[in-house]
C-alpha angles and dihedrals in degrees: 000000000000116000116225115222122221090247093052090049091049094050093045093050091046092053090049091052091048092051092048091053092049092051091049097054108117113253098180098070141036115253126212111223122192119195112188123200138175093234141005105286100031097095090044093053095043102036108010096117092047091047090054090051092051095049092045087058090053099257122139118246128191122193105210113197120195092215141001095257098248129099114263137049127280094223089061096040115024091186091060111139094002093117099054123345100046094050089048090052092049092050091050091050091049089055091050094040090239133130123242122225125179125208114211101247128123124253111252093005106072116168123213110187138120094278093051092044088056093045093050093047091053090050092052092045089056089057096046098209128204091193130024126195125189142163121287104257093232096072129134096234118077092216089058092052091046097054090044090059093043092051094045092049091050091050091051094047091047090059100258087272097145134050117277125201136172122217135196135231124198092344111220091018097059112349113059136189094015118159111173122226094189137029136203120206107233098171092117098040100041092099090059092045089053092049091050092050092047088052084075089070094161091062103069097255093178088066102037100039090053088056093046091049088060088056096050092046091050092048087049090054089051094049102035099253132112090244131359143172117228127215139183113223116208109247092237095046123110109253140207095064102111118108 
């Protein structure tokens, strides 16, 4: 008789859950997926492999960036980011077959107040998501925490009608205290995730992608895949919408 360790049981049960989710993803209709991020590059690093899986299945994905990644405010300088960061984001989205959208906040100076809650909710309502991803609220960067709160408030005010997931970036270096409830196997889409992240050439991808690769390999070990992205699903969120 072979004894089953607690770790083996945990990994086996996690893989089973992941496979159940994959089998439950609707195939008879096109989903709208919104992945929010504090800056250009954040959704790609945290969810790039999952985004590629969604788009490969024919679903629509929007990467919604809180700002354009350069100091200053778009209302004062409409050309902000047009030289470097915005073209990088568009290139990354092209690789992932996603569509970029930019909210009108300022890099490093995000505002969370009633007016900006309302503005962000209206933006999300115009996109009518079926699934919404955002940063884990315990992140080192203030812009990450801000968009997490904006996204969560919008989800609440829109009646919790669509799925809501948190993602991680550079766990231990930025995201802290993150324990996934769900995993997506990105073993087959990791090369496209890497290409999308490296499209942000101005953001030291040699450094940051190496760190993110450690995360995906570790999440793969947890879930029984070669590489995986981990997510935390809100307890009141609809489920079975991961690819």
